[in-house]
C-alpha angles and dihedrals in degrees: 000000000000114000109238097165093115087068093056095121094051092043092049092050090051091049092052090053094048105098094187092052092047090054091051093047091060085074089068091061095043100036104045115020100057093041092052091050091053092045092051093045090055091060112064092187094054095114092047089051090051090055092048092047092051090050092049094052094043089052090052095047091053089055101027096138093053094049093046091052090048090050093051090049092053094046090051092048089055092054098262133121130233120207121193119216121189094193145359094277093056092046092051091048093052093051093047091049091053091049092050092050088054092046086233120181099168124041122186117210134201119209111295128165088190090063087053090048093055095039092239101162097056090044094053092046091053088055098049100264118122113216116201120198110219102185102097095232092046091047091054095051091044089058088051095047092241137128126238116280093197131030095232101023104040095178099041089120092065133079127217093261092058091049091050091051091050092051092049091051094047104035098058092149090070124083110277092220095055118133111262105158101101121067088231090062091054091049092050091049093051091046092054094048094045095047089068090051092050091054096047100043120111095192132035122200124196136170123228132236090192139007114205116214094195095062108013089245129152118210130203129181121205139159097213108047092235090121091062093052090046094056102032105046105047122074092239129043118197120191115203113199141151119238097251093065090085121115126178105237146004089254090056091050093050091054093052090044089064087062100041105069094035090054094044107040105353092253121136088228135351115263092249127033108179125190118195124190115179131311128315115300129209107285096023113131095215143356138107126301090224131034120197131178120199109199112200126202103174094165099322096113087058088062094058111103093014134101087266097058092100089067088069089070090070115124095190097244095144095225093128094057093041089060098036114109090207094053090045089055102045107017128221104295092065089068088068102221144051101293119053133183126031095324089053091048087062102033100042096059087048094054103034102022135267089252088068099033104033093118091065101066087044091056093080136099090202089230088151097227091124093058093043093058099036107116090210094049094237111178094228098165091051092053092046087055089052089055090050088053091050089050092052094046092053092047091240093135118083116278092239090058092051092048091049092050091049090051091050090048090052091056093041089060089054105055097184094054090042091057093045097050094039090054092046092048092049092051095048095045092044092055094043093049098039094104102050100019093227144048124240090185130021132173113250090011101076091121088066103033093048087072106023143006119267112229114232111247118254127200123356133319121286090249091053093048091047091051092050092048092051090048090052090053096249 
């Protein structure tokens, strides 16, 4: 997938002016936030589970090599095969080689952010293999030639009218006068079209929510059951997963699972939780003849032992973006790559470079909502600040910004002058902005006012107010 993160400002401005998108984004606020709150409230031990989950993942990351080796050993013992991919190119090559050996022409796919990360669909199409997304949201955006705008609700940016238009354009073999008003009719239509693909596919590709070292098992959670059909009906099942998805035992997985659905959609559990361990055995009624796991690094091992290691605890629930005021305002496509929202603002610079994705960690108010709702207690604001520091150190931020920060630092080291000039500035700006209450343009502040109004200050400085409160005994 092409990295368009450098155009974040332009993309965000376009998103804010898109009335249809803004209407669709209201679903994020109504669909996810309240449901998560109810789901969490129904589980008194939620905070204890968060602590346990964080400890489990930290334990794994400190011994990642050992658990990955143990996982490979168990997969092999069960008759499966593990393939190691250092980067996206190697992962794509492995998948294509497996498809060619199977003479595959149609490949069904369950939802997989890793396949988006490595640009798998376009690559397979260029080499004569037709990938078919089977998650309903993913299927809709595939028909439209788009990428997911949310990691668990890929088509959240669309309304029902846009989905209906896409189905009419793609499903030309169906009667043009068919009823398509109710959401149920669209679901039934997609189910009928996809059922043929399930039955004709030679290879099925899924992602993995967890990989269990104890048993060599891959785990997926879905609400549609498409993942089961993807991995059970074709002759070959390929699991695409990144190396940090490993957990030690089934018990560890079950603890984290109690957090995942509640954080994502407010459900106690997803409708389907599917565990796969190797290919079909003698006596099994169904299952693939071959079972392959492609383990992708793609820069993740470089995060281990750094200030960004905590990001590897992420279980892709989407809670951070659901609660993020920036994501709610501009949607996922504005972020310009696979991972949007606060988790994308940390992960994208890690994987594609802060020189390409530096706008993302700067697109944050640091309100802290993302960290407060993260089931794995990932300190997302702290890591976004680290990326801002890296940006500054490498002189990637504009020169005017660096000069302004140096000027501020000069005053900050001289408290008396800082108080004098801060008070003077507050007084002057307060008088100048008294009429309108905000500034659309302001000398020396064009970097701010070019994108948003600057509220006129009211009252005294923070230092002055703090001093008065302390003097009053508060």
